[in-house]
N, C-alpha and C positions, 0 to 999 in steps of 0.2 A: 097213453100217447095217441096220438091221432094225425092225419095230414090235413093241411090246409092249402086251399087253392088261393093261389096270389097272383096279381097282374102288374105290370110294367110296361111302359109305353116308350118306345125307342125308334127314333127316325119316322114317326108318324105312324107308327104300326103297334098294335096291341099285343104282347106276349103273356102267356099263362105258365107260369112255374108252380112246382110244388114246395112244399116246406113240411119238416116232421116237427112237429109243436108236442109239448110235454104239458100237460095240465097239473096243478098241485094245488094243495089248499094251504093258506097262510091264515093267520088272526084277522086279516082285514078281507078275507073272501079267497073264492078261487082265481089263480094267476095262471098265466100261460108265458112260455119261454119257447123260443126256436132252438131246436137241438141240432138239425142238421138242413140245408137246404137241398131240395133232389133236382132241380134244375127243370128244362122242358122234358116232357115225355112223350112219346110218339101214342098212338092210338091204341095199342096192345098194352102199354104201360098205365094209360088213362085207365083203360077198363079195371086191370088189376088194382090199380089204386081205389077207385071208385067201389070195389068190392071190399077192399081192405079196411075202407074207410068206415063200412057199417058194424055198427057197435056189437052185433051179435054174430056177426061173421066170424068163422073160426081162422080165416087166414089173417084177420087182424090181430087176434090174439097171437099167432104163429109168429107173425111179424114183428112184435114188438116184446114179446116174452125174452128174458135172457136165456141165451143160447147155451145150450149143455156143452160144445165145445168151442174151441176158438173159430171166429170168423174171420177169413182171409179177405183181404181187398188189395188190387193193384194201385199203388200211389205214385203220383209224379214227384221224385224227390226235390226236382228244381223249384217246385211250387210250394213246397212246404215253409211254413212261416210260423212265427210266433207273435202273437198280438196281446195288447193290453197287459202287459207285466205290471202286476200290483203287489204291494205289500200284504203279506197274509198271516205270517207268523204271531205278530203281535196282537192282530184284531181276533185271531183262532184262540189264543192263549187267554186275553181278556176276556172273550165269551165263556169260554171255560169255566173262569174264576166266577164271573156274575152268576151262572149256573149253578156253579157250586155253593154258592151262598143262596141261592134260591131268590134272588132279587127279581128273573123276569117273571115269574108266577105272582110275587108279591106284587111288582107294577102294575099287572094285569088287574088284582084285586083291588089295588088303590086308584086305578086309571082305569077302569073299564072302557070298552071299546063303544063309542057312540057315533054319531053321523059323520064323524070327520073322516077324510080319506086314507090317513095314517094315523093309526093307534098311538095315542101320546105315552103309552109304556115301552113301545119300541123307540119312540124319540127320546125318550128319558135314557133309554139304553146306547143309542147313538150318542147322547152328549157325555156319557160317562166313558165309553169306550175310544170314543174322539179324544177325549182329555189324556186317556192312558197313553194312546199311539203318538199323538202329537198336542202336546199341552200348547194350545193357543184359543184364539179367540172363536167365537161361534162363526164369524164372519170368516175367517179361514177355515172352520170346519166344513162349512156349506159350500165353499168355493173351491177349495183344494182337498183338504184331507180326506173326506169322504168319497170322493169319486176316485182318487188315488190308491186308496186301500180295496182289501176285500170285504169291507162292511155292507158294500152293496149286494155281495153274492151272500154272504152269511146270515143278513137280516132280511133280504127280500125285498127292500125299500129301494125303487129307483133313485137316481142321481137327482133327477130332475125334480123329485118330490122334495127334496132337503135343502131348504133355503135358509135365510137368515131369519125371516120373521117367524117361521114355524119353529126353530129352535129357540127364539124367545119366549114364545106361547108355551113352550115345553117348559122351559123354565119356571113359567108362572104357575102353570100345573104341577109341577113336582114340589114345588117350596111348601104347601099347607100340609105335606104328610112326612115333614122332617122327623116328628117324633116318632111315628110309626115305624119308619127305616131304621133310625136310631134302635128302637127295642128290638125290631127283628134281627139287625145285625148283631146285637149284643148277645142274644140267644143261639143265634146260628154258629156265632164263633166260638161260643163256649161248648156248643155240641162238637165241633169238629175238633178244637183242640184241648177240649178237656181245661178250658182255662179258670182260673181262681181269682174272683174279682174281690179278693181281701185287701189288697193295697190300690188307692186310687191317687194318681199322679195328677196333679192340678198345676197348670201354667197358662201365662197368656203371652199373647206375642200380638203384633200390627201388621197392618198391610197398608199402604198408600195408594191414593188416587191419581190417576193422570185427568187433569181437569179442575174445576171447582166442584163439582158435584154439588148444585146448590140445590137439587130437589131432593137430597139424602138429608135429613136432620141427623143422623149418626154420623155422619163425615164432619171430622172437627181435627183441630191441630191438637197434637198432644206430644208427648215422649216418644218418639220414633225409634224402634229396634232396627229400622232399615236405613237410619242415618239418612233421613229425609225430612227434616223438621219444616221443609218448605211446603211439604205437599199436606193436605188434608188424608186422615185415616180412620180406620175403625180397628178396633181391638177385638182379637178373637180368643176367647178362653175354651181351653181343651182339657178333658179328662181323658185319662188312659190307664191300661193296666199296667201291671209291671212288666210284661213282655211289649209294650208299646201298642196293643192292640185299642183303637179307641172306644169309648163308651158314648161319648157325645160331645157338644160343643154350644156354646153360646156366643152370639155377636153383641159387643157394648160400642157404644160412642167412642170416638177417638182420644176424648179428653178424659177418658175416665180412668182413674187411677187403680192401679192392682188391688190396691188393698180395700177399695169399695166393693168389689165383686164375688168377695168369698160366698156372704150369706145367701147370694143370689143362685150362683151356681150350686152349692151344697142341696140348697131347697130344691132346685131343679132335678139334679141327680135322683135325690131321695123320693121325689114325685113319680120319677120314673121307676126308678129299681127298688124302692123300699130304702128304709133304714136298716141294714143288717151290721152284723159286727166287721166294719169295715175300717181301715185307718187311712187316715188322708194325709197326704204327703204335700208338702208346700214350701217353696222358697221364702228367703226373708222379706221379699217384695209383697207378701201378703200378710204379714203379721203386723198385728196391732193389738192393744189391749182389749178392746171390744172384740176382736175377731176369735181371740183366744176364749174370752168370756164365753161367746157364742157357741163354739166347739163343746167347751165344757158342760154346757147348761144341758145340751142337747145329748150328752152321755157319748158323743163323738170322740174315738180315738186319732190321734193325729202325731205325726214328725214335722217339725217347722224347724227351717232355717232362723236365725236371730242376727240384729243387727250386731256390726263389729263393735259398737260400745258398750255391749253386754259383756264383752270380754273383760273388762274391769274389774267385774265384781267377782272373777275368778283367778284373781293374780294368784294367790298362795298355791292354788290347785297347779296352776301353770309351773310353779318352780318346785312341785314336788316330782318325785322320780317314779312315781306308780303308774307308769304308762303300760298300756298292752297294745302290743304289736299286732296289726291286721295282717298286714305285707309290709315286704321291704319298704321303707320311706313313710309309713302312714302308720300314726298311733293314735289310740283313741283312750279315754278315761270318762269314766261315769261319776257325776256329782248329784246327789240329793237336793232336790228342789227345797226352798225354804219351809213349806207346808208338808212335804211328803206326798204330794198329789202328782209331782211332775218330777222328771230326772232332765238332768242338763247333760250333753255329751261332748266333752272337749276333744275334739279334734286337731293333730298337728301333723301336715304334710310336709316333708323335706324339699320336695320339687316346688312345691307352692311357696315355700319359704325363701328359697334361691330366686323365684320371680320377684317377690315383694320386695326382697331386699334389693334388687336390681333396680326396680320401680323407685324406690326410696333414694337410691344412690344417685340416679339420673335426675330425678327432679331437685335434689338438694343441690347436683352442680349447676344445674340450670339457674336456681333462685340466687345461687352466692355469686355467681357471674354477673346477673344483673342487677344486685344489690352494689356489689364493688363498683359497676359503671354508673350508678344512680350517685353513688357517694363521691365519687371522682366529679360528675358534673356538678354537684353542690360545692366543690371546692373551686372549680373553674369559673364559676360565674352564679349569679345571684338565681334562686330556684324559689318559685310561689310554694309555700307549704301544702296549701289546698292542693295545687295541682300534681304536687310531688306525692300527696296521700293517695290520690286516685290512681297514679301509676303504681304506688306500692299494692294497693287492692286488686288491682288487676293482675298483677303479677303473681300475688297470693292466690288467687282465684283460678287461674291457668294451672298451677302447680300445687293443687290443693294436697296431694298425698304427702308432701313434706313441708308443708306452710307452716305447720305445730312446730318444727324444729328450731323454727328464728322467732327472736324477739327483737322487734324494731321499732326505734322510737325517732320521732320527728319532731326538732325543737326548732323554733325561731330564734335568730340571734337579735342583738339590740337594734339592728336595722329591718329586720322583719325578713332576712333570709333564711331559708330552711337548712338545717343542720340534719344530716342522718348519721343514726349508729344503730350498730345490729350486732347481734350474739348468738349464739348456739345453745340451745337446751339440752343439758345434760339428761334430765329426768324423761324427756319426750325421747330421746335415742335409746335409753335403757329399756323403756316399754315398747318402742318399735321393734329392738331386738329381741324380745323375751316373746313378743306375739306374732312375728313374722311367721306366716304357714301356719296359724291356729285359726279356727272358725269353732263355733257353737252351735249347737243343735238343741232344741228342747221337744221333750215329749211326755204324754201322759201314759204312754205302754211302758208299763213297770216290770212286765215278767221276761222282757227282752233284755240280752246284754249288749254291751255297747257296739261290739262289732256288727250284730245283728241291725241293730238300729241305724249306724252308719250304711251298711249295706242297702237298707230300706231306702234312706234318703238320696243316695246316690242314683236309685233307679229313675229319677227325675231327669236324667239324661236322656230317656225314652221319649218324654213329653216334649223336650228340645228337640230331639231327631225328628219326631212327628213334624213339627213346625220349618225344619229344614227342607224335608221332602216335599211339604206343601208349598214351600215359595221357592225351590229350585225344580224339582222334577216335574210338578205339578201346575207351574206358572199362576200361582194364587197371586202374585205380586206383579206388575202394578194392576189395579183392578181399573178396568175401561167403563163400566156400566155406571149410571149416575143414579139411577132410581135404587131407594132402599131395598123393593122386594126383589130387584133383579142381583142386586149385590149378595144379598142373602142366599139368594138360589145358587149364585155362582161359588160361593163359598160351600155350600151342600154337595154340588157337582164334586169339588175338590174332595170332601171330606169322603165322599162315596168312592171315589177313585183311589184314595190312599186307603181304604179299607182293603181293595183290590191290592195295591202295592204290598201291604202288609200280609194278606193271605198268601200272595206267592211268597213272600221271605219267609213263612213258615212251613209251605212246601218244601222250599230250600233246604231249610234247618233238618225237617224230617229226612229229607232224601240225602244227608249228609254232604250238601252243596255249599253250606257255609249261609250266612246271613244277610248276603247283599243281593238283592233280586236285580238291580239294576244292570249286571253283566250278563245274567243269564237272560235277560228280557230283551236285551240288544244282541245278544246271539241268534235267540229263535226269531226276533222280528226280521232276520235278514231272509226268512224262508218267504218265498213267493209265490202268487197265483198267477198263471198265464192261459191265454187262450192258443192252443195247438191247433192250426188249420192245415187237413190234408186233402189236398186235392186230388182225386181217384181218375181213373182211366174212361169211367162213364161220365165224367163231368160234375159228380156229386162232390159237394165238399163237407167234408167229415170236420166238424168243430169241437174240441175236447178241452175242458177247462180242467187243467193238472196242476198240481201241487209242486213245485220243485223238490228233486231228492235231496235232504238233509245231508251236510258234511257230516264226516265221522264224528267231528266235536259235537255237532248238534244232535245226532243220533245218540250219542252219550249220555247227553242231557236229557231228552227226552225219555229214554230208557230209564234213568234214576228217578225222575219225577211220574214215571208210571203212565205216560202220555202216548197215544197210538196217533200218531200224525196220518190224515187221510191222504189217498193217492190222487184223488179228486174231489172237487166240491160237492158233488152228487153224492158221495157216500161218507161225506165228513160225518161222524159220529161223535160230537163233542161230550 
């Protein structure tokens, strides 16, 4: 530390005062910050200050060395105030997660310091932490979130240096290192939590754009999981482990069907991590004869969902009583494949059966009511057979879950008027009653029993949960960027933030706090950082950046997580 002379002009007269300044090193070079304003000093005080400012002066060292005993000053309590209250807990916790994963060091290696005023590695950390603290756009991060949080104090980047253009350029710098980041995180997560990547869960989702996104060739209209067919979208394919921790992802065009992505994503993961003895788990949307053949030729093991129509081939097994109960309301049965290379797993869920039965009943009632109305209209006035057939096709298409139950005939009479007759098919009802609540899995893992195969397949819910976190907690949708590289960089930042979420979730699990990090994060982010200003009798203003004292509940959470909350920002040791 050292003292600095400052000047101020007041009423046409120039006044000199002194400030206590601290010098500290950062990745961008030395920086200074004012610790306290000493005010105007008399001649004796100025002599003492000038002597104390000498680097080799023993008085300077005595002045700024930590005292061995408490130092007492008289404070005017009427002038004590608190300034710049800002969110601290979430930023501090997020930075701790980043450092636990070794991301700051990796980013410094991937994005070395150049001639830029603020290093790109630090800007990348701002993007990730900003999305964790307040999932919103880069514009909001630059204009509101960064300045109103403790990121300024924790990262040492002034608020005026963080603007929208610099954040956008940071996205462009970060994107080329996607593969390196994925490999590092896969290795680091495995070391931290002793993960086993024997089971790879693969699923696809979509996220839509606001605007035309004409400059992005991947922005296309397709099947929307967000129920926004009016918007262009991109598809995101992600692979996660059985615990939900991600291995990687790929971005595809919005009109790409799920079944066409399998070979590409499998090849990408094997190129990054090798082809070990892993089991791929995919739902029925990924299954085709070509994909099954591709997996088999490469010697890959898999557990796949199958279309509902394949149940017809196992009607006899459905009628048999040799089911094994996994838990209350869920039964499985192993059925050998035709060539002995695969096994099929019949699954029957009582809860799912009740749901499908209610769906069939609702659609049956809806179709029957409409058919009666159409038949009555035919009796009352002449109907065009072609128009009536169109109405019938629309009705059955809107209620396809029970359309097969009805056998409908439209015949014209001698005058060309339509006559409608309909009946119900008993064979369809018998099959529906037998197959309600049943579904079929297939696998070439022949050394597992039915229960183990079913439990492995149900781990797909981890991939679905990953997409929910991306879309809700991390605001992946809608996408406001229009350039292809910016969209992909936006998804990469969401991916990195998701890794922080899952790391926090594992911390909570290991600490016996459950597996829901949202509540833990929401509780700890209420901890604030404030500037306490203390005016003294001598006119000196003592300014101290202090962390608010945690509540009893917050203290318990910190103790269970093994975290030591700093009392002030200067002594923060993350």
